N, C-alpha and C positions, 0 to 999 in steps of 0.2 A: 585326482582332479576334483575340485569342489563344484558340484552341480547345483547347489542351493540357489534359490532365486535371490538375486540382488536387485534392490530397487534403484531406480535412477537417482542420481544426486539431486538434491533440492535446488530449485531455481531461485537464486538470490533476489531477482527482480520480482518474482511472484510473491516471495515472502515479504518483501517490503510493501507490496501493494495491499496485502491482506492483513498486515500487522495492525493490531488495534491502536487507536490514538493514545498519545501519552496522557496519563491522568493529570488533572489539574493540581497545581501546588496548593496545598491546604494552608490556610491562614494560621498564623501563630495565635496563641491565646491572647496575647497583648493586642494584636491587630483586630481580633474579633471583639475584644472589649472596647477598643477605640471606635470601631464601626457602630457598635451598639450604643455607645455614648453619644456619638454624633446623631444617630437616629432619634435618641431621646431629647437631645438639646435643640435640634432644628426647629421644632414647633415653637419653643420658647423664644428662639432667636427671631423667628418671623414676627411674633407678637411684639417683641422689644423693638425691632426695626420699624414696625408699623406705628408703635406708640411714640417712639423717641425720634427716629430718623426723619419721618415724614413731617412732623411739626417743625423740625429744624430747617428742612428744605423749604417748607412753605413760608416760614418766617423770613428766610433769606430772600426769597422772591418778593415777599411783601415789602421788604425794606426799600425796594426800588419803585414803589408806587405811592401816589397820594391816595390813601385809603381811609376815607371818613367812615365812621360807624353809622348804622341805620339801614332801614329797608330801602332797596332800590337805589342805593348810592353807587355812583359810577367811579370806578378806580382808574386813575390816570397814571401812565408810566412817566416817571420823572427822573429816571436814572439815578445819579448820585445826589439829586437835589435834597433828599432828606438828610443825608450825611452833611452836606454843605450848610444847610440851614441850621442844623444842630451845632456844628462847630462854630458858626458865627454868633450863636446865642451866648451871651455872657452868663446867663443862668446855668448853662451846661457846665462851664468851667468853674463857676462857684460851687456847683454841686460836686464836681470831681474833687476839688480841694477839700470840701467838707467830708466827703466819703473817705479820702485818704487820711484825714485827721482822725476820723472814727476808727479806721482800720489800724493805723499805727498805734494809737493810744490803747485801744482795746486789746489787740494782740500783744503789744509790749507788756502791759500789765498782767495779762494771762500767762505769758511765758515766765515772767519774773516770779509771780506768786506761785504758779504751778511748779516751778523748779524748787522754790523754797519748801513747799509742802511735800513734794516728792522726796527731798532730802530728809525732812523730818520723819516721814514714814519709814524711810530706808534704814534709819538707825534704831527702829523698833522701840520707841519710848513707851512709857506706860499708857495703855489705851490706844495704841496705834491701829489695832484692828477696828475699833469703834470709829476712829477718825477716818479710816479708809472707807468704811461703810457710809458714814455721813457725807463723804464727798460725792457719792453717787446720787444723792437726793436732789441737789440743785440741777445736775445735768439731766436727770430723768424727768424733771418737770417739763411739760411741753412749753414751747416758747410763748404761746398765747397766754397760758396760765401764768407764766413768769412775768409777762408784761402787765397783766391785770393785777397781779400781786404788788408789783412795784408802783403801779398807778395808785393803788390804795395807800401805799406807804408815803408817796409824795402828795397825797390829796391835801388840798388847802382847807378842807372842812373837818376831816377826822383822821388825817394821816398820822402814822406812827412817828415819822420824822419830826413833824411839828410838835407832837406831844413830847417827845424826848427832849428836844431843844428847849421847850417851855419849862420842863421840869429842871433842866440844868441851868436855867436862867440865861441862856444864850440869845433868845429872842423874846419879845414882849407880846407878839401877836402872831397868829398863823400866817404863813407865807405861801402863796401859790407858786411852788417851786418850778413847775413845768411851764409857766408863762414868763419866766425870766430869760431873756435872750442869751445872756452870758452863761447861764447855768443849765439850760435845757439839754444841750449835747453832752456835757460831762455827766449829768444824771442818767442819760440813756446809756452812756458807756459803762457807768457803774452797774446798771442792771444787766448789761450784756456780760460783763466780767464775772459777776456772781453766778451767772447761768453756765458759762462755758469754761471757766477756769478749771473746774474739776476734770474736764476732758483732757486738758493738757497735763494736769498733775498725774492722772492715772497712766497716761502714756509714758511719761518720764519715770514714774515709779516702777512700772513694769520693766522698763529698760535698765534701770538701776539694779533691779533684782537679778539680772542676768550677768552683771559684771563680775569678773573674778575678784574675790575679796583678797587674794594673795597680793595683788598689786598695791592695794591700799595699805595693807599691813607692812609690806616691804618698804614703802615710802615712809611710813610712820617710824619704822626702825632706823631709817636713814636720817631722821630728824626733820622731815617735812611736817609743817603744821597743818591744821585742818583746812585752811583756805588754799594752801599750796596743793594739797592732795585733791581738792575739788577742782581747782583751776587747771592743773597740769595732768591729772590722771582721769578723773571721772568725766569732766566736761568734754574732752576730746573723744572719749569713747561713746558719749551720748549724742554725738553729732548726727547719726542716722535717725534716731528717735526725735531729736529736735527738728530735723528737716521735715519729717512727716507731720509733726504737730504744727509747725510753722506754715507749711503749705496748706494744710487742711483748714486752719483757723484764718489765714489771710484770705483765702478764696471765699470762705463763708462770711467773714466780716465785711469784705468789699461788696458782697451781694445782700447786705442786711436790709430787711424790709419789715418783718413782722413786729419786732420790738418797737420800731419807730411808728408803725401804724397804730399799735395799741397805746403807746405812751403819749405821743405828741401829734400824730398825723401830719408830720413835717413842720409843725409850728414850734415856737411862735415866730411869725414873719419869715418862714422858710429856714429858720436857723438849724433845723434838724433834717432838712431835705437831703436825701441821699440819692445816688444815681439810680438805684433800683426803684425807689419810690417815684422818682421822676419818670421812669419808664412806665410804671403803673398809671400815673396821671395822664400821660400822653396816650396810652393804649385804651383806657376805659373812660374816665370822667371827661377828658378833653376830646375824645373821639379821633385822635390822630394815630391810627394804627401803623401807618408807614413809618413815622418817626419813632414810635415805640419799638417797632421791629429793628430799626437801625440802632437804637440805643441798646437793645439786647445783644446785638453782635459786637458793639463796642465794649460792653461789659465782659463778654467772652474774651475779647482780645486783651483787655487789661489783666484779667485773672490769669490767663495762660502766660502772658509775659512775666507777671510777677512770679509764677511758679517756676518758669525757666530761669529767671534770675537767681532764685534761691538754690535751685539745683546746680547752677553754674558755680556759685561761690561756696556752697556748703557740702555738696556731694563729693565724697572721696571713695572710689570703688574699692580701694585696698582695705578700708575700714569696715566694709560689710562682709569680708571674706572670713 
């Protein structure tokens, strides 16, 4: 008979009570990186929201007030009065039409010329690297400097354009080009196209460089000529890049201000008055900040609508995969 001491069996309830708590689940390395990234980004987000979001909210609120500039001026709530006054003003609709003309002409020329130059660089002719380098120069020039340069070119006293035409015998005396009502806007468009066309060309050239050359070679073997290879092969594959360039340039052209401010200041006789310049005039020189704020939101509505239209008709999800 075994007389050794045998301990009582353990109490399962007692073991449960005194068992230590389950250790916390450790975060994965990716989760730790994500948490660290958010901690680093949050201060910047707060600053961005304070700098960008609050002015948007304040401008939206201001659009419902009659808000003259000046010290101790009383702001009066007018509801949709600013929007109604603006829509009833014929100058507003004339300005919209003029801005659309500038946008369509400028962006259209930039897309056509940009595509042509991108195609030229794509086939690597002699000096193509130098050409690509030269494309960056007009785009890198600040818009204010670009406007000042073209103002000197168009100058009625010592402009290069007048000098060139005089030497060619096309004109007999210097012409003040920017004071001609029918030529002022086309000259502004020319200056804008020279400045921003390289942006479109570089985007399209970069997209062309990613296309598989085998498709083009196979089409050439099948007897397709150069235009057919461009129209039926390269152009459809360039649709995403064209969409990016088109949206970026259309939104930017519709909000044009600085080139107009430098070249013509909306003259002559408001022939180059654009919607953004009208917003500036209402907000500052004319002291109608409420109408200026309402115009700002209408500009946003127009630009967002145009971007959505382009996406609706040009975006093909299967082509981006």
